[in-house]
Backbone as JSON Lines, residues from 0, in Angstrom:
{"i":0,"aa":"M","n":[-10.24,-58.1,-25.88],"ca":[-10.64,-56.44,-25.48],"c":[-11.55,-56.39,-24.0]}
{"i":1,"aa":"E","n":[-10.55,-56.08,-23.75],"ca":[-11.4,-55.83,-21.59],"c":[-12.36,-54.19,-21.06]}
{"i":2,"aa":"E","n":[-13.61,-54.74,-20.95],"ca":[-14.28,-53.89,-21.18],"c":[-14.04,-53.53,-19.93]}
{"i":3,"aa":"R","n":[-14.06,-51.42,-19.31],"ca":[-13.74,-50.44,-18.39],"c":[-14.96,-50.19,-18.49]}
{"i":4,"aa":"R","n":[-15.86,-50.07,-18.85],"ca":[-17.35,-48.72,-18.68],"c":[-17.38,-49.97,-17.29]}
{"i":5,"aa":"Q","n":[-17.98,-49.18,-15.8],"ca":[-19.08,-48.83,-14.82],"c":[-20.16,-49.2,-14.98]}
{"i":6,"aa":"H","n":[-21.17,-48.41,-15.62],"ca":[-22.39,-48.42,-15.6],"c":[-22.67,-48.26,-17.37]}
{"i":7,"aa":"I","n":[-23.82,-49.35,-17.09],"ca":[-24.81,-49.17,-18.08],"c":[-25.79,-47.87,-18.76]}
{"i":8,"aa":"R","n":[-25.14,-47.29,-20.16],"ca":[-26.27,-46.65,-20.47],"c":[-27.06,-46.49,-21.83]}
{"i":9,"aa":"I","n":[-27.6,-45.61,-21.44],"ca":[-28.57,-45.91,-22.73],"c":[-28.59,-44.4,-23.69]}
{"i":10,"aa":"S","n":[-29.19,-44.63,-24.67],"ca":[-29.44,-43.31,-25.66],"c":[-30.66,-43.2,-25.38]}
{"i":11,"aa":"D","n":[-30.71,-41.81,-25.64],"ca":[-32.35,-41.2,-24.94],"c":[-32.15,-39.96,-25.0]}
{"i":12,"aa":"S","n":[-33.09,-39.25,-25.66],"ca":[-33.1,-37.85,-25.71],"c":[-33.94,-37.23,-23.78]}
{"i":13,"aa":"L","n":[-33.37,-36.52,-23.62],"ca":[-33.92,-36.11,-22.3],"c":[-33.94,-34.65,-22.14]}
{"i":14,"aa":"K","n":[-34.59,-33.92,-21.29],"ca":[-34.85,-32.61,-21.77],"c":[-33.58,-32.12,-20.45]}
{"i":15,"aa":"V","n":[-32.6,-31.05,-20.45],"ca":[-31.89,-31.11,-19.2],"c":[-31.47,-29.58,-19.45]}
{"i":16,"aa":"V","n":[-31.9,-28.72,-18.06],"ca":[-31.22,-26.88,-18.18],"c":[-30.21,-27.41,-17.67]}
{"i":17,"aa":"Y","n":[-29.04,-26.66,-18.16],"ca":[-27.47,-26.72,-17.63],"c":[-27.2,-25.31,-17.33]}
{"i":18,"aa":"Q","n":[-26.51,-25.47,-15.84],"ca":[-25.83,-24.14,-16.33],"c":[-24.4,-23.99,-15.45]}
{"i":19,"aa":"V","n":[-23.38,-23.53,-15.86],"ca":[-21.94,-23.42,-15.23],"c":[-22.28,-22.44,-14.13]}
{"i":20,"aa":"L","n":[-21.2,-23.48,-13.25],"ca":[-21.56,-23.52,-11.23],"c":[-21.02,-21.18,-11.35]}
{"i":21,"aa":"K","n":[-22.37,-20.85,-9.99],"ca":[-22.28,-19.47,-10.38],"c":[-22.26,-18.44,-11.91]}
{"i":22,"aa":"S","n":[-23.05,-18.47,-12.3],"ca":[-23.17,-18.06,-13.87],"c":[-24.78,-17.51,-13.49]}
{"i":23,"aa":"F","n":[-25.46,-16.63,-14.54],"ca":[-26.35,-16.98,-14.03],"c":[-27.01,-16.94,-15.45]}
{"i":24,"aa":"R","n":[-26.57,-17.39,-16.58],"ca":[-26.96,-18.23,-17.47],"c":[-27.24,-19.29,-17.97]}
{"i":25,"aa":"S","n":[-28.73,-20.0,-17.87],"ca":[-29.17,-20.56,-18.13],"c":[-29.39,-21.48,-19.68]}
{"i":26,"aa":"V","n":[-28.77,-22.32,-19.93],"ca":[-29.08,-23.42,-21.78],"c":[-30.28,-24.79,-21.11]}
{"i":27,"aa":"T","n":[-30.96,-24.93,-22.49],"ca":[-31.79,-26.32,-22.45],"c":[-31.41,-26.61,-23.65]}
{"i":28,"aa":"S","n":[-31.16,-28.14,-22.81],"ca":[-30.66,-28.89,-24.08],"c":[-31.4,-29.89,-23.82]}
{"i":29,"aa":"N","n":[-30.78,-31.27,-24.48],"ca":[-31.22,-33.07,-24.61],"c":[-29.56,-33.48,-24.22]}
{"i":30,"aa":"T","n":[-30.74,-34.68,-23.64],"ca":[-29.19,-35.14,-23.56],"c":[-29.02,-36.62,-25.01]}
{"i":31,"aa":"R","n":[-28.02,-36.91,-25.38],"ca":[-27.6,-37.4,-26.12],"c":[-27.52,-39.63,-25.4]}
{"i":32,"aa":"D","n":[-26.96,-39.3,-24.46],"ca":[-26.77,-40.72,-23.54],"c":[-26.98,-40.25,-21.92]}
{"i":33,"aa":"I","n":[-27.1,-41.62,-21.11],"ca":[-28.2,-41.55,-20.36],"c":[-27.5,-42.54,-18.75]}
{"i":34,"aa":"S","n":[-26.33,-42.33,-18.18],"ca":[-25.81,-43.82,-17.23],"c":[-26.38,-43.06,-16.06]}
{"i":35,"aa":"E","n":[-25.51,-43.95,-14.83],"ca":[-25.91,-43.68,-13.19],"c":[-24.45,-42.59,-13.33]}
{"i":36,"aa":"G","n":[-23.98,-42.98,-13.66],"ca":[-22.12,-41.54,-13.67],"c":[-22.99,-40.81,-14.27]}
{"i":37,"aa":"G","n":[-23.35,-40.3,-15.46],"ca":[-23.3,-39.19,-16.14],"c":[-24.42,-39.11,-17.44]}
{"i":38,"aa":"I","n":[-24.14,-38.01,-17.94],"ca":[-24.93,-37.74,-18.86],"c":[-23.82,-37.37,-20.53]}
{"i":39,"aa":"R","n":[-24.1,-38.28,-21.71],"ca":[-23.55,-37.27,-22.63],"c":[-24.47,-35.87,-23.38]}
{"i":40,"aa":"L","n":[-24.34,-34.41,-23.63],"ca":[-24.83,-33.78,-23.61],"c":[-24.27,-32.32,-25.29]}
{"i":41,"aa":"P","n":[-24.67,-32.51,-25.53],"ca":[-24.91,-31.11,-26.36],"c":[-24.43,-30.09,-25.89]}
{"i":42,"aa":"I","n":[-23.96,-28.62,-25.85],"ca":[-23.97,-27.72,-25.89],"c":[-23.41,-26.39,-26.6]}
{"i":43,"aa":"L","n":[-23.79,-25.37,-26.52],"ca":[-23.39,-24.25,-26.65],"c":[-22.26,-23.63,-26.81]}
{"i":44,"aa":"Q","n":[-21.25,-22.97,-25.07],"ca":[-20.23,-23.14,-25.14],"c":[-18.54,-23.91,-25.11]}
{"i":45,"aa":"R","n":[-17.58,-23.82,-25.17],"ca":[-16.97,-24.19,-24.97],"c":[-16.39,-24.26,-23.57]}
{"i":46,"aa":"L","n":[-16.72,-25.68,-22.94],"ca":[-16.79,-25.62,-21.36],"c":[-15.18,-26.8,-21.14]}
{"i":47,"aa":"Q","n":[-14.59,-26.3,-20.61],"ca":[-12.86,-26.98,-20.73],"c":[-12.97,-28.03,-19.28]}
{"i":48,"aa":"P","n":[-13.05,-29.57,-19.3],"ca":[-13.03,-29.85,-18.77],"c":[-12.28,-29.48,-17.3]}
{"i":49,"aa":"G","n":[-13.28,-30.52,-15.91],"ca":[-12.79,-29.91,-15.18],"c":[-13.98,-29.34,-14.43]}
{"i":50,"aa":"M","n":[-14.33,-28.32,-14.79],"ca":[-15.46,-27.65,-15.35],"c":[-16.1,-28.26,-14.25]}
{"i":51,"aa":"V","n":[-17.65,-26.78,-13.91],"ca":[-18.58,-27.68,-12.65],"c":[-19.81,-26.66,-12.99]}
{"i":52,"aa":"I","n":[-21.03,-28.13,-13.53],"ca":[-22.29,-27.45,-14.34],"c":[-23.31,-27.43,-13.59]}
{"i":53,"aa":"E","n":[-23.9,-27.09,-13.13],"ca":[-25.36,-27.13,-12.17],"c":[-26.51,-27.86,-13.45]}
{"i":54,"aa":"L","n":[-27.24,-29.05,-13.2],"ca":[-28.09,-29.71,-13.9],"c":[-29.58,-29.74,-13.68]}
{"i":55,"aa":"E","n":[-30.81,-29.87,-14.0],"ca":[-31.65,-30.21,-14.25],"c":[-32.13,-31.11,-15.25]}
{"i":56,"aa":"L","n":[-32.18,-33.04,-14.03],"ca":[-33.02,-33.51,-15.23],"c":[-34.29,-34.12,-15.81]}
{"i":57,"aa":"H","n":[-34.92,-34.08,-16.77],"ca":[-36.31,-33.85,-16.71],"c":[-36.36,-35.06,-16.69]}
{"i":58,"aa":"L","n":[-37.14,-36.24,-16.5],"ca":[-37.29,-37.67,-16.73],"c":[-38.51,-38.0,-17.43]}
{"i":59,"aa":"P","n":[-38.96,-38.75,-17.26],"ca":[-40.67,-38.79,-18.58],"c":[-41.47,-39.39,-16.95]}
{"i":60,"aa":"D","n":[-42.85,-39.02,-16.68],"ca":[-43.29,-39.16,-15.07],"c":[-42.88,-38.89,-13.75]}
{"i":61,"aa":"L","n":[-41.99,-37.57,-13.88],"ca":[-41.37,-37.11,-12.78],"c":[-41.95,-35.45,-12.44]}
{"i":62,"aa":"R","n":[-43.35,-35.25,-11.72],"ca":[-43.05,-33.18,-11.95],"c":[-41.95,-32.86,-11.54]}
{"i":63,"aa":"K","n":[-40.88,-33.33,-11.32],"ca":[-40.32,-32.33,-10.31],"c":[-38.74,-32.74,-10.82]}
{"i":64,"aa":"P","n":[-37.73,-31.48,-12.03],"ca":[-36.7,-32.32,-12.84],"c":[-35.33,-32.78,-11.42]}
{"i":65,"aa":"I","n":[-34.45,-33.79,-11.94],"ca":[-33.59,-33.83,-10.84],"c":[-32.58,-32.9,-10.54]}
{"i":66,"aa":"R","n":[-32.22,-32.6,-10.21],"ca":[-31.0,-31.29,-9.7],"c":[-29.67,-32.67,-9.73]}
{"i":67,"aa":"A","n":[-28.6,-32.03,-9.89],"ca":[-27.59,-32.58,-9.51],"c":[-26.78,-32.04,-9.8]}
{"i":68,"aa":"I","n":[-25.4,-31.86,-9.86],"ca":[-24.28,-31.35,-10.03],"c":[-22.8,-31.9,-10.77]}
{"i":69,"aa":"G","n":[-22.36,-31.65,-11.95],"ca":[-21.81,-32.16,-12.6],"c":[-20.07,-31.77,-13.04]}
{"i":70,"aa":"E","n":[-19.42,-32.8,-13.3],"ca":[-18.14,-32.44,-14.04],"c":[-17.65,-32.62,-15.18]}
{"i":71,"aa":"I","n":[-17.52,-31.69,-15.78],"ca":[-17.31,-31.63,-17.29],"c":[-15.83,-32.58,-17.09]}
{"i":72,"aa":"V","n":[-16.0,-34.27,-17.89],"ca":[-14.62,-34.96,-18.21],"c":[-13.92,-34.68,-19.72]}
{"i":73,"aa":"W","n":[-15.39,-34.51,-20.6],"ca":[-14.3,-34.22,-21.72],"c":[-15.7,-33.61,-22.74]}
{"i":74,"aa":"L","n":[-14.24,-32.8,-23.8],"ca":[-15.1,-31.54,-25.11],"c":[-14.67,-32.72,-26.11]}
{"i":75,"aa":"K","n":[-16.06,-32.23,-26.68],"ca":[-15.72,-32.37,-28.52],"c":[-16.43,-31.6,-29.65]}
{"i":76,"aa":"E","n":[-16.09,-31.03,-30.51],"ca":[-16.3,-30.5,-31.36],"c":[-17.37,-30.92,-32.24]}
{"i":77,"aa":"I","n":[-18.63,-30.67,-33.04],"ca":[-19.04,-31.06,-33.82],"c":[-19.72,-30.34,-34.34]}
{"i":78,"aa":"E","n":[-20.18,-30.63,-35.53],"ca":[-20.52,-29.92,-36.87],"c":[-22.9,-29.64,-36.3]}
{"i":79,"aa":"D","n":[-22.99,-29.15,-35.86],"ca":[-24.11,-28.14,-35.22],"c":[-23.97,-26.59,-35.11]}
{"i":80,"aa":"L","n":[-24.77,-26.21,-35.96],"ca":[-25.21,-24.56,-35.75],"c":[-25.12,-24.66,-34.4]}
{"i":81,"aa":"K","n":[-26.22,-25.55,-34.24],"ca":[-27.48,-24.82,-32.76],"c":[-26.74,-25.0,-31.37]}
{"i":82,"aa":"F","n":[-25.79,-26.39,-31.63],"ca":[-25.2,-27.0,-30.32],"c":[-23.55,-27.55,-30.82]}
{"i":83,"aa":"P","n":[-23.01,-26.24,-30.98],"ca":[-21.21,-27.04,-31.35],"c":[-20.25,-27.95,-30.42]}
{"i":84,"aa":"F","n":[-20.51,-27.7,-29.39],"ca":[-19.85,-28.62,-28.64],"c":[-20.57,-30.11,-28.54]}
{"i":85,"aa":"V","n":[-20.44,-31.11,-27.94],"ca":[-20.92,-32.3,-27.35],"c":[-19.98,-32.4,-25.59]}
{"i":86,"aa":"V","n":[-20.29,-32.22,-24.53],"ca":[-19.67,-32.7,-23.67],"c":[-19.93,-33.91,-23.19]}
{"i":87,"aa":"G","n":[-18.72,-34.92,-22.01],"ca":[-18.86,-35.93,-21.28],"c":[-19.53,-35.14,-19.29]}
{"i":88,"aa":"V","n":[-20.64,-35.3,-18.83],"ca":[-20.34,-34.73,-17.44],"c":[-20.67,-36.3,-16.69]}
{"i":89,"aa":"K","n":[-19.46,-35.72,-15.75],"ca":[-20.23,-37.25,-14.46],"c":[-20.39,-36.57,-13.86]}
{"i":90,"aa":"F","n":[-21.27,-36.79,-12.85],"ca":[-22.77,-36.21,-12.09],"c":[-21.04,-36.53,-10.66]}
{"i":91,"aa":"I","n":[-21.33,-35.44,-10.17],"ca":[-20.1,-35.63,-8.95],"c":[-21.46,-35.01,-7.52]}
{"i":92,"aa":"N","n":[-22.09,-34.65,-7.39],"ca":[-23.14,-34.71,-6.58],"c":[-24.87,-34.22,-6.78]}
{"i":93,"aa":"I","n":[-25.39,-36.03,-5.93],"ca":[-26.32,-36.12,-6.83],"c":[-27.0,-36.93,-5.57]}
{"i":94,"aa":"D","n":[-28.27,-36.44,-5.02],"ca":[-28.78,-37.73,-3.53],"c":[-28.89,-38.92,-4.34]}
{"i":95,"aa":"T","n":[-28.92,-39.5,-3.03],"ca":[-29.26,-41.15,-3.4],"c":[-30.86,-41.65,-4.27]}
{"i":96,"aa":"V","n":[-31.76,-40.62,-3.94],"ca":[-33.45,-40.84,-4.23],"c":[-32.99,-40.4,-5.52]}
{"i":97,"aa":"S","n":[-32.47,-39.45,-6.1],"ca":[-32.23,-39.08,-6.83],"c":[-31.62,-39.84,-8.28]}
{"i":98,"aa":"L","n":[-30.37,-40.61,-7.24],"ca":[-29.67,-41.6,-8.72],"c":[-30.27,-42.74,-8.53]}
{"i":99,"aa":"G","n":[-31.3,-43.32,-7.32],"ca":[-32.0,-44.05,-7.98],"c":[-33.2,-44.41,-9.1]}
{"i":100,"aa":"K","n":[-33.91,-42.99,-9.57],"ca":[-34.74,-42.83,-9.65],"c":[-34.24,-42.73,-11.82]}
{"i":101,"aa":"I","n":[-32.65,-42.69,-12.0],"ca":[-32.48,-42.99,-12.59],"c":[-31.98,-43.88,-13.26]}
{"i":102,"aa":"R","n":[-31.25,-43.98,-11.75],"ca":[-31.09,-45.73,-11.98],"c":[-32.02,-46.85,-12.65]}
{"i":103,"aa":"D","n":[-34.16,-46.2,-11.92],"ca":[-35.0,-47.7,-12.23],"c":[-35.35,-46.95,-13.89]}
{"i":104,"aa":"Y","n":[-35.3,-45.57,-14.4],"ca":[-35.24,-45.45,-15.13],"c":[-34.42,-45.91,-16.64]}
{"i":105,"aa":"I","n":[-33.01,-46.36,-16.49],"ca":[-32.17,-46.97,-17.2],"c":[-32.86,-47.94,-17.0]}
{"i":106,"aa":"K","n":[-32.87,-48.62,-16.08],"ca":[-33.29,-50.76,-16.1],"c":[-34.62,-50.71,-16.76]}
{"i":107,"aa":"E","n":[-35.25,-49.77,-17.13],"ca":[-36.91,-49.59,-17.53],"c":[-36.66,-49.69,-18.68]}
{"i":108,"aa":"K","n":[-35.67,-48.92,-19.31],"ca":[-35.46,-48.73,-21.21],"c":[-34.55,-49.64,-21.31]}
{"i":109,"aa":"S","n":[-33.44,-50.11,-20.76],"ca":[-32.37,-51.03,-20.75],"c":[-33.13,-52.72,-21.15]}
{"i":110,"aa":"H","n":[-34.41,-52.71,-20.75],"ca":[-34.84,-54.01,-21.05],"c":[-35.56,-53.94,-22.41]}
{"i":111,"aa":"E","n":[-35.89,-52.52,-23.15],"ca":[-36.44,-52.77,-23.97],"c":[-35.05,-53.36,-25.33]}
{"i":112,"aa":"G","n":[-34.16,-53.38,-24.75],"ca":[-32.31,-53.01,-26.17],"c":[-31.65,-52.84,-25.51]}
{"i":113,"aa":"Y","n":[-30.25,-53.8,-25.45],"ca":[-29.02,-53.67,-24.69],"c":[-28.41,-51.95,-25.61]}
{"i":114,"aa":"I","n":[-27.39,-51.02,-24.62],"ca":[-27.07,-50.07,-25.52],"c":[-25.85,-50.29,-25.3]}
{"i":115,"aa":"G","n":[-25.6,-50.31,-23.71],"ca":[-23.96,-50.24,-23.86],"c":[-23.37,-49.89,-22.07]}
{"i":116,"aa":"W","n":[-22.27,-49.57,-22.43],"ca":[-21.73,-49.24,-21.2],"c":[-21.14,-47.91,-21.04]}
{"i":117,"aa":"I","n":[-20.25,-47.65,-19.96],"ca":[-20.06,-46.14,-19.61],"c":[-19.08,-46.22,-19.04]}
{"i":118,"aa":"E","n":[-17.76,-45.21,-18.54],"ca":[-17.29,-44.97,-17.89],"c":[-17.58,-44.93,-16.78]}
């Protein structure tokens, strides 16, 4: 079977503060995995694919969080009372310096053990 994924992903729990664009409510969660292309994230509410969210991603050893805009690309309901949904978020607006920091973090962590690929 041919691999279709474009980016290495690592399973990692990183603090993320997210907010639906133009909403006043922000929520803190933790990633399930991360790649240069986006994150998998447990969330509170049912967000539809195509919705846009603001993200603050907290990488270890960085004083300031990485800010990005992401698009929900898929949603799955899960059996978790605290976060009943998990979504795939594709980065659609992130500056090159921040993307480089994510790339360096993934590279460092992937040397500890190959994890996989993400579309």
